[in-house]
PQR file with spaces between the fields and no chain letter, atoms N, CA, C, O and H, PARSE charges and radii, in Angstrom:
ATOM       1  N    GLY     1     -20.042  -14.203   12.113 -0.4000 1.5000
ATOM       2  CA   GLY     1     -20.900  -13.213   12.706 -0.0000 2.0000
ATOM       3  C    GLY     1     -20.686  -11.845   12.096  0.5500 1.7000
ATOM       4  O    GLY     1     -19.869  -11.676   11.191 -0.5500 1.4000
ATOM       5  N    CYS     2     -21.405  -10.896   12.584 -0.4000 1.5000
ATOM       6  CA   CYS     2     -21.370   -9.525   12.085 -0.0000 2.0000
ATOM       7  C    CYS     2     -19.982   -8.901   12.250  0.5500 1.7000
ATOM       8  O    CYS     2     -19.480   -8.249   11.335 -0.5500 1.4000
ATOM       9  H    CYS     2     -22.069  -11.033   13.320  0.4000 1.0000
ATOM      10  N    SER     3     -19.374   -9.099   13.403 -0.4000 1.5000
ATOM      11  CA   SER     3     -18.058   -8.516   13.660 -0.0000 2.0000
ATOM      12  C    SER     3     -17.019   -9.063   12.687  0.5500 1.7000
ATOM      13  O    SER     3     -16.180   -8.320   12.178 -0.5500 1.4000
ATOM      14  H    SER     3     -19.782   -9.629   14.147  0.4000 1.0000
ATOM      15  N    HIS     4     -17.084  -10.368   12.434 -0.4000 1.5000
ATOM      16  CA   HIS     4     -16.151  -10.991   11.481 -0.0000 2.0000
ATOM      17  C    HIS     4     -16.342  -10.406   10.084  0.5500 1.7000
ATOM      18  O    HIS     4     -15.368  -10.133    9.382 -0.5500 1.4000
ATOM      19  H    HIS     4     -17.765  -10.972   12.847  0.4000 1.0000
ATOM      20  N    ASP     5     -17.595  -10.216    9.683 -0.4000 1.5000
ATOM      21  CA   ASP     5     -17.888   -9.657    8.362 -0.0000 2.0000
ATOM      22  C    ASP     5     -17.348   -8.238    8.234  0.5500 1.7000
ATOM      23  O    ASP     5     -16.781   -7.875    7.203 -0.5500 1.4000
ATOM      24  H    ASP     5     -18.386  -10.438   10.253  0.4000 1.0000
ATOM      25  N    LYS     6     -17.523   -7.436    9.283 -0.4000 1.5000
ATOM      26  CA   LYS     6     -17.024   -6.060    9.263 -0.0000 2.0000
ATOM      27  C    LYS     6     -15.505   -6.036    9.200  0.5500 1.7000
ATOM      28  O    LYS     6     -14.917   -5.218    8.491 -0.5500 1.4000
ATOM      29  H    LYS     6     -17.984   -7.731   10.120  0.4000 1.0000
ATOM      30  N    THR     7     -14.872   -6.937    9.945 -0.4000 1.5000
ATOM      31  CA   THR     7     -13.413   -7.009    9.936 -0.0000 2.0000
ATOM      32  C    THR     7     -12.910   -7.387    8.553  0.5500 1.7000
ATOM      33  O    THR     7     -11.979   -6.772    8.033 -0.5500 1.4000
ATOM      34  H    THR     7     -15.349   -7.601   10.520  0.4000 1.0000
ATOM      35  N    LYS     8     -13.526   -8.394    7.962 -0.4000 1.5000
ATOM      36  CA   LYS     8     -13.131   -8.840    6.620 -0.0000 2.0000
ATOM      37  C    LYS     8     -13.320   -7.716    5.608  0.5500 1.7000
ATOM      38  O    LYS     8     -12.463   -7.500    4.751 -0.5500 1.4000
ATOM      39  H    LYS     8     -14.282   -8.893    8.384  0.4000 1.0000
ATOM      40  N    GLN     9     -14.431   -7.006    5.701 -0.4000 1.5000
ATOM      41  CA   GLN     9     -14.704   -5.900    4.783 -0.0000 2.0000
ATOM      42  C    GLN     9     -13.660   -4.795    4.950  0.5500 1.7000
ATOM      43  O    GLN     9     -13.188   -4.236    3.960 -0.5500 1.4000
ATOM      44  H    GLN     9     -15.128   -7.181    6.396  0.4000 1.0000
ATOM      45  N    TRP    10     -13.297   -4.478    6.195 -0.4000 1.5000
ATOM      46  CA   TRP    10     -12.297   -3.444    6.472 -0.0000 2.0000
ATOM      47  C    TRP    10     -10.951   -3.830    5.863  0.5500 1.7000
ATOM      48  O    TRP    10     -10.294   -3.006    5.227 -0.5500 1.4000
ATOM      49  H    TRP    10     -13.680   -4.932    6.999  0.4000 1.0000
ATOM      50  N    ILE    11     -10.547   -5.074    6.057 -0.4000 1.5000
ATOM      51  CA   ILE    11      -9.269   -5.555    5.515 -0.0000 2.0000
ATOM      52  C    ILE    11      -9.269   -5.468    3.987  0.5500 1.7000
ATOM      53  O    ILE    11      -8.288   -5.023    3.390 -0.5500 1.4000
ATOM      54  H    ILE    11     -11.080   -5.744    6.573  0.4000 1.0000
ATOM      55  N    GLU    12     -10.350   -5.885    3.364 -0.4000 1.5000
ATOM      56  CA   GLU    12     -10.435   -5.826    1.899 -0.0000 2.0000
ATOM      57  C    GLU    12     -10.356   -4.388    1.396  0.5500 1.7000
ATOM      58  O    GLU    12      -9.715   -4.114    0.381 -0.5500 1.4000
ATOM      59  H    GLU    12     -11.147   -6.246    3.849  0.4000 1.0000
ATOM      60  N    GLU    13     -11.014   -3.464    2.113 -0.4000 1.5000
ATOM      61  CA   GLU    13     -10.972   -2.054    1.741 -0.0000 2.0000
ATOM      62  C    GLU    13      -9.555   -1.507    1.823  0.5500 1.7000
ATOM      63  O    GLU    13      -9.088   -0.825    0.911 -0.5500 1.4000
ATOM      64  H    GLU    13     -11.535   -3.686    2.938  0.4000 1.0000
ATOM      65  N    VAL    14      -8.877   -1.810    2.922 -0.4000 1.5000
ATOM      66  CA   VAL    14      -7.512   -1.326    3.122 -0.0000 2.0000
ATOM      67  C    VAL    14      -6.580   -1.919    2.063  0.5500 1.7000
ATOM      68  O    VAL    14      -5.709   -1.217    1.549 -0.5500 1.4000
ATOM      69  H    VAL    14      -9.257   -2.364    3.663  0.4000 1.0000
ATOM      70  N    GLU    15      -6.751   -3.183    1.737 -0.4000 1.5000
ATOM      71  CA   GLU    15      -5.913   -3.805    0.708 -0.0000 2.0000
ATOM      72  C    GLU    15      -6.113   -3.139   -0.654  0.5500 1.7000
ATOM      73  O    GLU    15      -5.157   -2.991   -1.416 -0.5500 1.4000
ATOM      74  H    GLU    15      -7.459   -3.753    2.155  0.4000 1.0000
ATOM      75  N    ARG    16      -7.346   -2.738   -0.962 -0.4000 1.5000
ATOM      76  CA   ARG    16      -7.594   -2.020   -2.225 -0.0000 2.0000
ATOM      77  C    ARG    16      -6.873   -0.674   -2.231  0.5500 1.7000
ATOM      78  O    ARG    16      -6.347   -0.252   -3.261 -0.5500 1.4000
ATOM      79  H    ARG    16      -8.122   -2.859   -0.343  0.4000 1.0000
ATOM      80  N    ILE    17      -6.851   -0.008   -1.088 -0.4000 1.5000
ATOM      81  CA   ILE    17      -6.135    1.266   -0.978 -0.0000 2.0000
ATOM      82  C    ILE    17      -4.641    1.047   -1.206  0.5500 1.7000
ATOM      83  O    ILE    17      -3.998    1.834   -1.901 -0.5500 1.4000
ATOM      84  H    ILE    17      -7.278   -0.352   -0.251  0.4000 1.0000
ATOM      85  N    PHE    18      -4.087   -0.016   -0.625 -0.4000 1.5000
ATOM      86  CA   PHE    18      -2.669   -0.329   -0.822 -0.0000 2.0000
ATOM      87  C    PHE    18      -2.346   -0.489   -2.303  0.5500 1.7000
ATOM      88  O    PHE    18      -1.336    0.026   -2.784 -0.5500 1.4000
ATOM      89  H    PHE    18      -4.609   -0.655   -0.061  0.4000 1.0000
ATOM      90  N    VAL    19      -3.200   -1.199   -3.017 -0.4000 1.5000
ATOM      91  CA   VAL    19      -2.980   -1.411   -4.451 -0.0000 2.0000
ATOM      92  C    VAL    19      -3.077   -0.084   -5.194  0.5500 1.7000
ATOM      93  O    VAL    19      -2.223    0.233   -6.022 -0.5500 1.4000
ATOM      94  H    VAL    19      -4.020   -1.617   -2.627  0.4000 1.0000
ATOM      95  N    LEU    20      -4.115    0.688   -4.900 -0.4000 1.5000
ATOM      96  CA   LEU    20      -4.326    1.967   -5.564 -0.0000 2.0000
ATOM      97  C    LEU    20      -3.135    2.899   -5.372  0.5500 1.7000
ATOM      98  O    LEU    20      -2.692    3.551   -6.318 -0.5500 1.4000
ATOM      99  H    LEU    20      -4.809    0.431   -4.228  0.4000 1.0000
ATOM     100  N    LEU    21      -2.620    2.960   -4.153 -0.4000 1.5000
ATOM     101  CA   LEU    21      -1.510    3.864   -3.838 -0.0000 2.0000
ATOM     102  C    LEU    21      -0.138    3.254   -4.110  0.5500 1.7000
ATOM     103  O    LEU    21       0.887    3.916   -3.949 -0.5500 1.4000
ATOM     104  H    LEU    21      -2.980    2.430   -3.385  0.4000 1.0000
ATOM     105  N    LYS    22      -0.127    1.976   -4.528 -0.4000 1.5000
ATOM     106  CA   LYS    22       1.142    1.257   -4.735 -0.0000 2.0000
ATOM     107  C    LYS    22       2.023    1.405   -3.498  0.5500 1.7000
ATOM     108  O    LYS    22       3.210    1.721   -3.583 -0.5500 1.4000
ATOM     109  H    LYS    22      -0.959    1.438   -4.659  0.4000 1.0000
ATOM     110  N    MET    23       1.399    1.166   -2.347 -0.4000 1.5000
ATOM     111  CA   MET    23       2.060    1.386   -1.066 -0.0000 2.0000
ATOM     112  C    MET    23       3.126    0.326   -0.795  0.5500 1.7000
ATOM     113  O    MET    23       2.854   -0.870   -0.905 -0.5500 1.4000
ATOM     114  H    MET    23       0.435    0.909   -2.278  0.4000 1.0000
ATOM     115  N    PRO    24       4.341    0.761   -0.442 -0.5600 1.5000
ATOM     116  CA   PRO    24       5.400   -0.187   -0.088  0.2800 2.0000
ATOM     117  C    PRO    24       5.041   -0.953    1.186  0.5500 1.7000
ATOM     118  O    PRO    24       4.365   -0.428    2.070 -0.5500 1.4000
ATOM     119  N    GLU    25       5.501   -2.191    1.266 -0.4000 1.5000
ATOM     120  CA   GLU    25       5.218   -3.050    2.424 -0.0000 2.0000
ATOM     121  C    GLU    25       5.554   -2.357    3.739  0.5500 1.7000
ATOM     122  O    GLU    25       4.792   -2.449    4.702 -0.5500 1.4000
ATOM     123  H    GLU    25       6.051   -2.618    0.548  0.4000 1.0000
ATOM     124  N    GLU    26       6.689   -1.666    3.784 -0.4000 1.5000
ATOM     125  CA   GLU    26       7.138   -1.067    5.046 -0.0000 2.0000
ATOM     126  C    GLU    26       6.227    0.057    5.537  0.5500 1.7000
ATOM     127  O    GLU    26       6.313    0.443    6.703 -0.5500 1.4000
ATOM     128  H    GLU    26       7.308   -1.592    3.002  0.4000 1.0000
ATOM     129  N    ASP    27       5.365    0.588    4.684 -0.4000 1.5000
ATOM     130  CA   ASP    27       4.451    1.662    5.084 -0.0000 2.0000
ATOM     131  C    ASP    27       3.074    1.158    5.506  0.5500 1.7000
ATOM     132  O    ASP    27       2.293    1.905    6.094 -0.5500 1.4000
ATOM     133  H    ASP    27       5.296    0.274    3.737  0.4000 1.0000
ATOM     134  N    LYS    28       2.777   -0.092    5.211 -0.4000 1.5000
ATOM     135  CA   LYS    28       1.425   -0.607    5.430 -0.0000 2.0000
ATOM     136  C    LYS    28       1.024   -0.653    6.900  0.5500 1.7000
ATOM     137  O    LYS    28      -0.111   -0.308    7.226 -0.5500 1.4000
ATOM     138  H    LYS    28       3.412   -0.699    4.732  0.4000 1.0000
ATOM     139  N    VAL    29       1.903   -1.062    7.787 -0.4000 1.5000
ATOM     140  CA   VAL    29       1.553   -1.144    9.211 -0.0000 2.0000
ATOM     141  C    VAL    29       1.244    0.242    9.758  0.5500 1.7000
ATOM     142  O    VAL    29       0.275    0.414   10.498 -0.5500 1.4000
ATOM     143  H    VAL    29       2.825   -1.343    7.522  0.4000 1.0000
ATOM     144  N    ASN    30       2.058    1.231    9.402 -0.4000 1.5000
ATOM     145  CA   ASN    30       1.800    2.593    9.876 -0.0000 2.0000
ATOM     146  C    ASN    30       0.446    3.097    9.396  0.5500 1.7000
ATOM     147  O    ASN    30      -0.285    3.729   10.158 -0.5500 1.4000
ATOM     148  H    ASN    30       2.845    1.091    8.802  0.4000 1.0000
ATOM     149  N    TYR    31       0.108    2.827    8.153 -0.4000 1.5000
ATOM     150  CA   TYR    31      -1.173    3.266    7.614 -0.0000 2.0000
ATOM     151  C    TYR    31      -2.329    2.546    8.301  0.5500 1.7000
ATOM     152  O    TYR    31      -3.318    3.168    8.690 -0.5500 1.4000
ATOM     153  H    TYR    31       0.702    2.314    7.534  0.4000 1.0000
ATOM     154  N    ASP    32      -2.192    1.230    8.445 -0.4000 1.5000
ATOM     155  CA   ASP    32      -3.238    0.448    9.117 -0.0000 2.0000
ATOM     156  C    ASP    32      -3.496    0.952   10.526  0.5500 1.7000
ATOM     157  O    ASP    32      -4.645    1.142   10.923 -0.5500 1.4000
ATOM     158  H    ASP    32      -1.389    0.726    8.129  0.4000 1.0000
ATOM     159  N    THR    33      -2.430    1.169   11.281 -0.4000 1.5000
ATOM     160  CA   THR    33      -2.616    1.589   12.672 -0.0000 2.0000
ATOM     161  C    THR    33      -3.226    2.982   12.755  0.5500 1.7000
ATOM     162  O    THR    33      -3.929    3.294   13.717 -0.5500 1.4000
ATOM     163  H    THR    33      -1.496    1.015   10.959  0.4000 1.0000
ATOM     164  N    TYR    34      -2.965    3.819   11.761 -0.4000 1.5000
ATOM     165  CA   TYR    34      -3.585    5.140   11.717 -0.0000 2.0000
ATOM     166  C    TYR    34      -5.107    5.016   11.605  0.5500 1.7000
ATOM     167  O    TYR    34      -5.841    5.852   12.132 -0.5500 1.4000
ATOM     168  H    TYR    34      -2.395    3.566   10.980  0.4000 1.0000
ATOM     169  N    LEU    35      -5.571    3.983   10.926 -0.4000 1.5000
ATOM     170  CA   LEU    35      -7.007    3.800   10.698 -0.0000 2.0000
ATOM     171  C    LEU    35      -7.740    3.127   11.861  0.5500 1.7000
ATOM     172  O    LEU    35      -8.970    3.146   11.906 -0.5500 1.4000
ATOM     173  H    LEU    35      -4.975    3.304   10.498  0.4000 1.0000
ATOM     174  N    LEU    36      -7.001    2.536   12.799 -0.4000 1.5000
ATOM     175  CA   LEU    36      -7.646    1.815   13.902 -0.0000 2.0000
ATOM     176  C    LEU    36      -8.403    2.768   14.817  0.5500 1.7000
ATOM     177  O    LEU    36      -7.997    3.912   15.025 -0.5500 1.4000
ATOM     178  H    LEU    36      -6.002    2.521   12.763  0.4000 1.0000
ATOM     179  N    LYS    37      -9.522    2.267   15.362 -0.4000 1.5000
ATOM     180  CA   LYS    37     -10.359    3.059   16.275 -0.0000 2.0000
ATOM     181  C    LYS    37     -10.882    2.163   17.380  0.5500 1.7000
ATOM     182  O    LYS    37     -10.965    0.947   17.212 -0.5500 1.4000
ATOM     183  H    LYS    37      -9.852    1.338   15.193  0.4000 1.0000
ATOM     184  N    GLY    38     -11.232    2.753   18.500 -0.4000 1.5000
ATOM     185  CA   GLY    38     -11.911    2.038   19.581 -0.0000 2.0000
ATOM     186  C    GLY    38     -11.153    0.841   20.096  0.5500 1.7000
ATOM     187  O    GLY    38      -9.964    0.927   20.404 -0.5500 1.4000
ATOM     188  H    GLY    38     -11.165    3.741   18.637  0.4000 1.0000
ATOM     189  N    ASP    39     -11.860   -0.299   20.191 -0.4000 1.5000
ATOM     190  CA   ASP    39     -11.264   -1.527   20.727 -0.0000 2.0000
ATOM     191  C    ASP    39     -10.053   -1.973   19.922  0.5500 1.7000
ATOM     192  O    ASP    39      -9.092   -2.498   20.484 -0.5500 1.4000
ATOM     193  H    ASP    39     -12.826   -0.369   19.941  0.4000 1.0000
ATOM     194  N    ALA    40     -10.093   -1.768   18.616 -0.4000 1.5000
ATOM     195  CA   ALA    40      -8.961   -2.176   17.778 -0.0000 2.0000
ATOM     196  C    ALA    40      -7.717   -1.370   18.134  0.5500 1.7000
ATOM     197  O    ALA    40      -6.618   -1.923   18.184 -0.5500 1.4000
ATOM     198  H    ALA    40     -10.873   -1.342   18.159  0.4000 1.0000
ATOM     199  N    MET    41      -7.875   -0.077   18.380 -0.4000 1.5000
ATOM     200  CA   MET    41      -6.733    0.754   18.771 -0.0000 2.0000
ATOM     201  C    MET    41      -6.233    0.356   20.154  0.5500 1.7000
ATOM     202  O    MET    41      -5.025    0.303   20.382 -0.5500 1.4000
ATOM     203  H    MET    41      -8.768    0.372   18.340  0.4000 1.0000
ATOM     204  N    ASP    42      -7.135    0.079   21.065 -0.4000 1.5000
ATOM     205  CA   ASP    42      -6.734   -0.381   22.407 -0.0000 2.0000
ATOM     206  C    ASP    42      -5.926   -1.663   22.310  0.5500 1.7000
ATOM     207  O    ASP    42      -4.906   -1.810   22.983 -0.5500 1.4000
ATOM     208  H    ASP    42      -8.117    0.121   20.880  0.4000 1.0000
ATOM     209  N    TRP    43      -6.379   -2.593   21.474 -0.4000 1.5000
ATOM     210  CA   TRP    43      -5.660   -3.852   21.279 -0.0000 2.0000
ATOM     211  C    TRP    43      -4.266   -3.584   20.740  0.5500 1.7000
ATOM     212  O    TRP    43      -3.293   -4.141   21.248 -0.5500 1.4000
ATOM     213  H    TRP    43      -7.208   -2.473   20.927  0.4000 1.0000
ATOM     214  N    TRP    44      -4.151   -2.738   19.714 -0.4000 1.5000
ATOM     215  CA   TRP    44      -2.849   -2.463   19.105 -0.0000 2.0000
ATOM     216  C    TRP    44      -1.895   -1.817   20.110  0.5500 1.7000
ATOM     217  O    TRP    44      -0.713   -2.158   20.155 -0.5500 1.4000
ATOM     218  H    TRP    44      -4.942   -2.286   19.301  0.4000 1.0000
ATOM     219  N    GLN    45      -2.402   -0.894   20.906 -0.4000 1.5000
ATOM     220  CA   GLN    45      -1.547   -0.244   21.904 -0.0000 2.0000
ATOM     221  C    GLN    45      -1.060   -1.249   22.934  0.5500 1.7000
ATOM     222  O    GLN    45       0.078   -1.156   23.393 -0.5500 1.4000
ATOM     223  H    GLN    45      -3.361   -0.616   20.869  0.4000 1.0000
ATOM     224  N    SER    46      -1.896   -2.204   23.305 -0.4000 1.5000
ATOM     225  CA   SER    46      -1.460   -3.222   24.265 -0.0000 2.0000
ATOM     226  C    SER    46      -0.383   -4.114   23.652  0.5500 1.7000
ATOM     227  O    SER    46       0.534   -4.539   24.354 -0.5500 1.4000
ATOM     228  H    SER    46      -2.821   -2.279   22.933  0.4000 1.0000
ATOM     229  N    ILE    47      -0.479   -4.404   22.361 -0.4000 1.5000
ATOM     230  CA   ILE    47       0.547   -5.193   21.668 -0.0000 2.0000
ATOM     231  C    ILE    47       1.867   -4.426   21.655  0.5500 1.7000
ATOM     232  O    ILE    47       2.926   -5.007   21.895 -0.5500 1.4000
ATOM     233  H    ILE    47      -1.224   -4.058   21.791  0.4000 1.0000
ATOM     234  N    ARG    48       1.809   -3.142   21.379 -0.4000 1.5000
ATOM     235  CA   ARG    48       3.033   -2.328   21.338 -0.0000 2.0000
ATOM     236  C    ARG    48       3.696   -2.255   22.705  0.5500 1.7000
ATOM     237  O    ARG    48       4.924   -2.234   22.794 -0.5500 1.4000
ATOM     238  H    ARG    48       0.949   -2.670   21.184  0.4000 1.0000
ATOM     239  N    GLU    49       2.901   -2.215   23.771 -0.4000 1.5000
ATOM     240  CA   GLU    49       3.461   -2.153   25.126 -0.0000 2.0000
ATOM     241  C    GLU    49       4.196   -3.436   25.486  0.5500 1.7000
ATOM     242  O    GLU    49       5.180   -3.402   26.225 -0.5500 1.4000
ATOM     243  H    GLU    49       1.904   -2.232   23.698  0.4000 1.0000
ATOM     244  N    ILE    50       3.726   -4.565   24.969 -0.4000 1.5000
ATOM     245  CA   ILE    50       4.366   -5.853   25.242 -0.0000 2.0000
ATOM     246  C    ILE    50       5.748   -5.901   24.600  0.5500 1.7000
ATOM     247  O    ILE    50       6.683   -6.459   25.173 -0.5500 1.4000
ATOM     248  H    ILE    50       2.927   -4.592   24.369  0.4000 1.0000
ATOM     249  N    ARG    51       5.873   -5.328   23.435 -0.4000 1.5000
ATOM     250  CA   ARG    51       7.145   -5.362   22.693 -0.0000 2.0000
ATOM     251  C    ARG    51       8.073   -4.416   23.292  0.5500 1.7000
ATOM     252  O    ARG    51       9.204   -4.282   22.825 -0.5500 1.4000
ATOM     253  H    ARG    51       5.113   -4.875   22.969  0.4000 1.0000
């Protein structure tokens, strides 16, 4: 569906940025979470609360 396509496109975009910036693995989660918005950010915050 449309949501899956957008998610896949977002992931591919972020992965290209990682390559371009030669980003270390340990920095990737922080960068990804910085980019989250709306429902995705709500989901991530709920995951962090569980941990």
